[in-house]
MARGU-390547 format. One line per field, with one value per residue (C-alpha): residue in one letter; y, z, x; chain. Coordinates in nm, 3 decimals. Each point is the difference from the previous one (the first is absolute). Layout:
N
res: a,...
Y: Y,...
Z: Z,...
X: X,...
chain: A,...
***
This chain:
443
res: m,h,l,l,a,s,s,t,q,r,n,l,g,m,a,i,a,v,l,a,i,v,g,f,a,v,y,l,i,y,n,v,l,w,a,g,r,a,e,k,g,s,e,l,e,l,a,p,n,r,k,p,y,l,s,d,e,d,l,e,t,k,k,l,d,f,s,l,a,t,g,l,v,t,l,v,i,i,g,v,a,l,p,l,y,w,l,g,e,p,g,r,q,e,g,y,v,n,y,t,r,d,q,f,t,s,r,g,f,e,q,y,e,e,r,c,a,s,c,h,g,g,g,g,l,g,g,t,t,a,t,s,v,t,d,d,n,g,n,f,v,a,a,i,q,w,e,a,p,a,l,t,t,v,l,y,r,f,s,e,e,e,v,r,y,i,l,n,y,g,r,p,p,t,p,m,q,a,w,g,a,p,g,g,g,p,l,t,t,q,q,v,d,e,i,i,q,y,i,q,s,i,q,l,s,p,d,q,v,q,a,e,v,l,d,g,l,v,q,q,v,r,a,d,v,l,l,v,y,p,h,l,s,e,q,l,a,q,a,s,a,a,v,a,a,a,g,a,d,e,s,e,a,e,s,a,g,r,q,l,a,a,i,e,q,e,i,r,e,t,s,e,q,y,i,s,d,l,a,s,s,d,r,g,e,l,l,f,n,n,g,e,y,g,c,a,r,c,h,t,p,r,e,s,w,i,f,t,g,p,e,r,v,p,g,e,g,s,v,v,l,a,k,g,s,e,a,e,a,e,v,v,a,a,l,g,n,l,i,p,a,k,i,s,g,g,g,a,f,g,s,n,l,t,n,g,s,t,l,r,q,f,d,t,a,e,g,h,a,g,f,i,m,v,g,s,q,e,g,v,g,y,g,n,f,g,q,g,d,g,g,g,q,m,p,a,f,g,v,c,v,g,d,r,d,s,g,e,r,s,p,i,f,g,f,c,t,l,e,d,g,s,v,r,p,g,l,l,t,e,q,q,i,a,d,i,v,a,y,e,r,e,m
Y: -4.675,-0.166,-0.278,-0.055,-0.035,-0.245,-0.209,-0.016,-0.113,-0.266,-0.132,-0.019,-0.189,-0.245,-0.065,-0.076,-0.235,-0.188,-0.039,-0.136,-0.254,-0.116,-0.032,-0.211,-0.221,-0.058,-0.088,-0.260,-0.158,-0.021,-0.177,-0.245,-0.094,-0.013,-0.058,-0.375,-0.089,-0.289,0.087,-0.072,-0.118,-0.002,0.303,-0.146,-0.014,0.337,0.240,0.160,0.016,-0.378,-0.115,-0.138,0.266,-0.017,-0.208,0.149,-0.075,0.210,0.281,0.040,0.044,0.222,0.106,0.113,0.166,0.194,0.114,0.112,0.181,0.176,0.112,0.124,0.204,0.148,0.099,0.158,0.203,0.117,0.072,0.215,0.161,0.125,0.197,0.146,0.104,0.154,0.190,0.161,0.105,0.344,0.081,-0.104,0.213,0.298,-0.055,-0.004,0.321,0.167,-0.122,0.129,0.332,0.032,-0.076,0.256,0.255,-0.052,0.032,0.294,0.178,-0.034,0.136,0.286,0.101,-0.001,0.170,0.188,0.100,0.294,0.180,-0.164,-0.041,-0.302,-0.208,0.190,0.295,0.265,0.217,0.248,-0.011,0.276,0.097,0.311,0.184,0.085,0.208,-0.124,0.018,-0.205,0.297,-0.002,0.202,-0.101,-0.262,-0.175,-0.290,-0.215,-0.146,-0.371,-0.142,-0.258,-0.346,-0.132,0.045,-0.042,-0.328,0.164,0.249,-0.189,-0.353,-0.242,0.031,0.380,-0.014,-0.239,0.238,0.294,-0.205,-0.117,0.329,0.270,0.299,0.294,0.291,-0.090,-0.125,-0.353,-0.185,-0.326,-0.291,-0.304,-0.165,0.085,0.369,-0.035,-0.032,-0.244,-0.219,-0.331,-0.089,-0.207,0.279,0.239,-0.257,-0.031,0.375,-0.002,-0.278,0.200,0.308,-0.213,-0.100,0.364,0.115,0.165,-0.144,0.171,0.152,0.139,0.150,0.178,0.129,0.142,0.166,0.168,0.095,0.188,0.194,0.085,0.135,0.224,0.165,0.014,0.364,0.106,-0.185,0.167,0.335,-0.060,-0.138,0.222,-0.173,-0.318,0.196,0.146,-0.340,-0.152,0.274,-0.045,-0.379,0.024,0.250,-0.232,-0.289,0.218,0.128,-0.350,-0.075,-0.307,-0.024,-0.328,0.062,0.347,-0.115,-0.284,0.231,0.263,-0.271,-0.123,0.356,0.055,-0.332,0.096,0.336,-0.161,-0.249,0.286,0.184,-0.313,-0.061,0.365,-0.021,-0.308,0.176,0.310,-0.209,-0.168,0.339,0.129,0.017,-0.296,0.188,0.139,-0.352,-0.099,0.264,-0.146,-0.351,0.123,0.138,-0.292,-0.116,-0.370,-0.042,0.302,0.121,0.303,-0.214,-0.076,0.280,0.305,0.127,-0.010,-0.182,-0.254,0.254,0.119,0.276,-0.002,0.322,0.083,0.030,-0.328,-0.342,-0.285,-0.211,0.246,0.169,0.126,0.180,-0.117,0.289,-0.057,0.006,0.331,0.169,0.343,-0.159,-0.224,0.294,0.193,-0.293,-0.041,0.375,-0.001,-0.287,0.181,-0.161,-0.280,-0.214,-0.054,0.191,-0.205,0.005,-0.250,-0.261,0.180,-0.321,-0.170,-0.376,-0.008,0.208,0.359,0.002,0.374,0.214,-0.252,-0.287,-0.253,0.120,-0.057,-0.343,-0.123,0.102,-0.103,0.004,-0.371,-0.085,0.220,-0.175,-0.341,0.070,0.122,-0.314,-0.260,0.196,-0.057,-0.344,-0.109,0.029,0.125,0.341,0.247,0.317,0.156,-0.040,-0.173,-0.324,-0.216,-0.083,-0.285,0.149,0.118,0.350,0.065,-0.199,-0.136,0.174,-0.169,-0.373,-0.225,-0.099,-0.182,-0.332,0.144,-0.121,-0.265,-0.295,-0.341,0.160,0.157,-0.307,-0.070,0.339,0.208,0.322,0.145,-0.307,-0.055,-0.338,0.013,0.047,0.370,0.256,0.293,0.337,0.276,0.291,0.236,-0.040,0.079,0.321,0.111,-0.061,0.194,0.290,-0.006,-0.001,0.301,0.189,-0.100,0.092,0.353,0.054
Z: 2.791,-0.219,0.258,0.031,-0.376,-0.015,0.282,-0.171,-0.329,0.180,0.190,-0.321,-0.172,0.289,-0.009,-0.374,0.051,0.280,-0.217,-0.286,0.228,0.157,-0.345,-0.129,0.308,-0.051,-0.364,0.100,0.263,-0.247,-0.258,0.253,0.136,-0.325,-0.285,0.061,-0.008,-0.221,-0.330,-0.028,-0.357,-0.306,-0.219,-0.264,0.249,0.164,-0.280,-0.177,-0.336,0.016,0.060,-0.286,-0.158,-0.192,-0.313,-0.353,-0.027,0.309,-0.100,-0.354,0.100,0.283,0.124,-0.343,-0.086,0.326,-0.053,-0.357,0.101,0.282,-0.239,-0.256,0.260,0.120,-0.356,-0.059,0.320,-0.096,-0.360,0.111,0.314,-0.153,-0.287,0.243,0.226,-0.295,-0.108,0.343,0.001,-0.167,0.257,0.283,-0.142,-0.037,0.353,0.131,-0.187,0.133,0.351,-0.021,-0.140,0.275,0.266,-0.145,-0.031,0.358,0.142,-0.233,0.132,0.355,-0.106,-0.190,0.289,0.238,-0.221,-0.286,0.081,0.219,-0.314,-0.295,0.173,0.063,-0.310,-0.176,-0.074,0.077,0.301,0.150,0.233,0.205,-0.103,-0.034,-0.265,0.069,-0.181,-0.143,0.347,0.164,0.171,0.049,-0.260,0.019,0.139,-0.259,-0.047,-0.288,-0.219,-0.025,-0.324,-0.027,-0.083,-0.176,-0.346,0.075,-0.193,-0.310,0.008,0.156,-0.052,0.289,0.017,0.005,0.288,0.182,-0.058,0.142,0.304,0.055,-0.048,0.048,-0.227,0.090,0.038,0.092,0.351,-0.141,0.200,-0.069,0.135,-0.145,0.146,-0.307,0.074,0.373,0.084,0.238,-0.253,-0.139,-0.368,0.061,0.194,-0.288,-0.241,0.223,-0.006,-0.379,-0.016,0.222,-0.218,-0.302,0.168,0.036,-0.357,-0.176,-0.309,-0.337,0.001,0.350,-0.105,-0.300,0.217,0.257,-0.271,-0.138,0.351,0.057,-0.325,0.073,0.345,-0.155,-0.246,0.232,0.103,-0.362,-0.113,0.267,-0.107,-0.371,0.062,0.272,-0.021,0.130,0.288,0.086,-0.015,0.218,0.260,0.001,0.030,0.282,0.183,-0.042,0.155,0.296,0.045,-0.008,0.340,0.164,-0.240,-0.178,-0.295,-0.072,0.059,-0.249,-0.263,0.052,-0.011,-0.338,-0.130,0.120,-0.151,-0.334,-0.016,0.105,-0.286,-0.243,0.124,-0.050,-0.354,-0.086,0.149,-0.204,-0.317,0.106,0.034,-0.334,-0.175,0.137,-0.212,0.030,0.203,0.235,0.065,0.048,0.271,0.187,-0.035,0.105,0.325,0.064,0.340,0.022,-0.374,-0.113,-0.033,0.231,0.310,-0.101,-0.245,0.185,0.321,0.320,-0.173,0.286,0.280,0.236,0.222,0.373,0.080,0.019,0.380,0.087,0.050,-0.201,0.209,0.292,-0.054,-0.347,-0.182,-0.359,-0.246,-0.297,-0.337,-0.175,0.318,0.115,0.303,-0.223,-0.222,0.306,0.113,-0.345,-0.023,0.344,-0.095,-0.314,-0.168,0.260,-0.204,-0.378,-0.209,-0.110,-0.374,-0.207,-0.122,0.175,0.135,0.338,0.037,-0.379,-0.241,-0.107,-0.312,-0.069,-0.240,-0.282,0.187,-0.138,-0.354,0.054,0.151,-0.260,-0.364,-0.078,0.183,-0.080,0.184,0.290,0.022,-0.022,0.308,0.201,-0.106,0.119,0.257,0.087,0.003,0.146,-0.252,-0.278,-0.149,-0.098,-0.206,-0.092,0.333,0.250,0.180,0.203,0.350,0.085,0.330,-0.117,-0.085,-0.273,0.019,-0.302,-0.085,-0.321,0.067,0.303,0.105,0.331,-0.141,-0.202,0.233,0.203,-0.185,0.118,0.238,-0.285,-0.109,0.363,0.160,-0.320,0.001,-0.350,-0.171,0.096,0.046,-0.346,-0.158,-0.073,0.113,0.226,-0.169,0.145,0.211,-0.295,-0.358,-0.299,-0.061,0.360,-0.024,-0.329,0.178,0.279,-0.260,-0.173,0.331,0.107,-0.336,0.040,0.340
X: 3.455,0.264,0.055,-0.374,-0.034,0.291,-0.147,-0.339,0.152,0.210,-0.302,-0.203,0.280,0.027,-0.375,0.013,0.295,-0.183,-0.309,0.211,0.173,-0.327,-0.160,0.289,-0.017,-0.374,0.066,0.262,-0.224,-0.287,0.214,0.139,-0.340,-0.193,0.244,0.033,-0.369,-0.100,-0.176,-0.369,0.039,0.222,0.057,-0.226,-0.284,0.063,0.108,-0.301,0.182,0.070,-0.355,-0.203,-0.230,-0.329,-0.016,-0.006,-0.372,-0.071,0.236,-0.134,-0.362,-0.124,0.342,0.119,-0.332,0.006,0.359,-0.069,-0.320,0.184,0.277,-0.254,-0.188,0.328,0.097,-0.340,0.029,0.349,-0.105,-0.292,0.145,0.326,-0.158,-0.253,0.287,0.186,-0.311,-0.016,0.366,-0.049,-0.266,0.230,0.280,-0.232,-0.126,0.356,0.083,-0.315,0.075,0.356,-0.119,-0.259,0.260,0.243,-0.279,-0.114,0.351,0.069,-0.310,0.133,0.340,-0.164,-0.225,0.295,0.257,-0.167,-0.359,0.104,0.125,-0.177,-0.337,-0.218,-0.049,0.277,-0.232,0.261,0.071,0.241,0.297,0.160,0.352,0.213,0.198,0.364,0.257,0.329,0.158,-0.277,-0.163,-0.377,-0.193,-0.365,-0.233,-0.215,-0.234,0.128,-0.274,0.083,-0.142,-0.273,0.132,-0.310,0.152,0.369,0.034,-0.140,0.287,0.291,0.123,0.011,0.378,-0.022,-0.250,0.233,0.292,-0.197,-0.105,0.356,0.183,-0.262,-0.053,0.228,-0.060,-0.359,-0.096,-0.021,0.267,0.182,-0.202,0.177,0.309,0.218,-0.053,0.049,-0.370,-0.171,-0.187,0.120,-0.021,-0.313,-0.171,0.066,-0.147,-0.305,-0.057,0.029,-0.257,-0.237,0.050,-0.088,-0.326,-0.115,0.069,-0.294,-0.162,0.068,-0.351,0.053,0.334,-0.149,-0.287,0.244,0.211,-0.311,-0.119,0.324,-0.036,-0.364,0.091,0.267,-0.240,-0.303,0.053,0.053,-0.312,-0.214,0.144,-0.061,-0.349,-0.152,-0.338,0.165,0.151,-0.340,-0.173,0.271,-0.043,-0.377,0.022,0.255,-0.222,-0.300,0.195,0.099,-0.356,-0.151,0.145,-0.150,-0.295,0.078,-0.233,0.137,0.357,-0.043,-0.148,0.270,0.267,-0.124,0.002,0.356,0.116,-0.158,0.178,0.330,-0.040,-0.067,0.308,0.207,-0.126,0.058,0.351,0.084,-0.110,0.193,0.316,-0.059,-0.029,0.331,0.314,0.235,0.261,-0.267,-0.128,0.361,0.041,-0.297,0.144,0.346,-0.146,-0.236,0.121,0.087,-0.048,0.196,0.357,0.011,0.040,0.358,0.084,-0.143,0.166,-0.210,-0.286,-0.021,0.048,-0.274,0.141,-0.062,0.180,0.375,0.014,-0.168,0.153,-0.161,-0.234,-0.022,-0.335,0.089,-0.282,-0.042,-0.027,-0.231,0.169,-0.056,-0.118,0.116,0.163,0.208,0.095,0.117,0.215,0.153,0.070,0.162,0.230,0.114,0.299,0.023,-0.240,-0.017,-0.249,-0.301,0.056,-0.198,0.248,0.284,0.151,-0.014,0.036,-0.029,0.204,-0.063,-0.218,0.005,0.205,-0.023,0.167,-0.250,0.073,0.371,-0.061,-0.249,0.032,-0.359,-0.331,-0.034,0.323,-0.105,-0.338,0.165,0.209,-0.299,-0.183,0.255,0.202,0.365,0.155,0.330,0.280,-0.229,0.073,-0.267,0.005,0.332,0.180,-0.229,0.089,-0.241,0.119,-0.239,-0.111,-0.341,0.121,-0.258,-0.326,-0.186,-0.327,-0.109,0.045,-0.033,0.353,-0.057,0.123,0.289,0.276,-0.181,0.157,-0.120,-0.251,-0.196,-0.204,-0.090,-0.040,-0.028,-0.199,-0.013,-0.147,-0.363,-0.169,-0.157,0.344,-0.043,0.258,-0.075,0.040,0.215,-0.116,-0.041,-0.115,0.221,-0.196,0.045,0.376,0.008,-0.173,0.262,0.278,-0.156,-0.001,0.351,0.151,-0.139,0.164
chain: A,A,A,A,A,A,A,A,A,A,A,A,A,A,A,A,A,A,A,A,A,A,A,A,A,A,A,A,A,A,A,A,A,A,A,A,A,A,A,A,A,A,A,A,A,A,A,A,A,A,A,A,A,A,A,A,A,A,A,A,A,A,A,A,A,A,A,A,A,A,A,A,A,A,A,A,A,A,A,A,A,A,A,A,A,A,A,A,A,A,A,A,A,A,A,A,A,A,A,A,A,A,A,A,A,A,A,A,A,A,A,A,A,A,A,A,A,A,A,A,A,A,A,A,A,A,A,A,A,A,A,A,A,A,A,A,A,A,A,A,A,A,A,A,A,A,A,A,A,A,A,A,A,A,A,A,A,A,A,A,A,A,A,A,A,A,A,A,A,A,A,A,A,A,A,A,A,A,A,A,A,A,A,A,A,A,A,A,A,A,A,A,A,A,A,A,A,A,A,A,A,A,A,A,A,A,A,A,A,A,A,A,A,A,A,A,A,A,A,A,A,A,A,A,A,A,A,A,A,A,A,A,A,A,A,A,A,A,A,A,A,A,A,A,A,A,A,A,A,A,A,A,A,A,A,A,A,A,A,A,A,A,A,A,A,A,A,A,A,A,A,A,A,A,A,A,A,A,A,A,A,A,A,A,A,A,A,A,A,A,A,A,A,A,A,A,A,A,A,A,A,A,A,A,A,A,A,A,A,A,A,A,A,A,A,A,A,A,A,A,A,A,A,A,A,A,A,A,A,A,A,A,A,A,A,A,A,A,A,A,A,A,A,A,A,A,A,A,A,A,A,A,A,A,A,A,A,A,A,A,A,A,A,A,A,A,A,A,A,A,A,A,A,A,A,A,A,A,A,A,A,A,A,A,A,A,A,A,A,A,A,A,A,A,A,A,A,A,A,A,A,A,A,A,A,A,A,A,A,A,A,A,A,A,A,A,A,A,A,A,A,A,A,A,A,A,A,A,A,A,A,A,A,A,A,A,A,A,A,A,A,A,A
***
């Protein structure tokens, strides 16, 4: 093969040399045959720049007028076209930003569906993933379904850099693994940015967030409300029975449906008033245990666990046990000391808040509320001995922090500042945070 390559190169070189020699020979023959021809005229007669031109009378009339008119038209075109072009520049810049955002969002959606949707659900609405609990020696303890959180409010709670950190390095000891290259994952920096951009596109509006927070509280007190107001329970049972009895009769089904919707609305309004009438710390307990928008998910052991039985392997026909069911209680009792007790605020991913720990950390309720509002920040201390680690350890609940660390990206791909210049609020109101503080300081 080496000899063949050398021969080919030598043949190519020889061909080029022959072409060069033949070309030079043709050039010489051409000059010999044609160089000595007699001139057809003198330089004065042949050279265009030596010939006599138009007279001043001819130049200063039509010729000059035409040249001046042409120059004026050109200046007018330039004078009008350039400002018009400049006026369109902001629109072109906005179009480019929107195009770039759309491209990132589209590619981020593909990455999300391939990598993230199996746990966090389609559209970032939350889901579950099979995993297992092991003891300190790595021995199997129990099979569970881990409740992966919804991502539709993540940029309210975590800054862009904190989300990037979690994607890059994962979130031990949860099933969230490292996806970015810095943490040993398969995704490049750009792919991580694309996922962040997609997540930004699915964030809820402030009104939707407040509605979901309230929905969670209403669901928690529903059973108590039906117990306190038995007439509502009776009306609900009657309306539900009417819907079931209507069957395929469209007219009856429609009437029964309206009746059921009316009683459900009354139950909701009664529940909202019930919540409003509670003491601050009691409302705080509801907010503390309010799923995606509460504190128990991180600060209460086993809050994100759904048991599938101690003898089953995750993903191999495991039977999910409903939370609070007798079957779950039997599993928990059988496991005994192998799993932590589910004590409200007893500490899990987040710190233990019981036995007065919040009182030792924060001297005042105002300081306590301030930390819940803004969350932890890298290198920023909080309370008497807390130190922010910058990895999204404690989310912000009172202000939108998505743009906090985004730097130069913020004006282009910013999330917290809306198009009208207003700023998105946080997940919770100041009063709701004050209620949580009242509850936590009583633990």
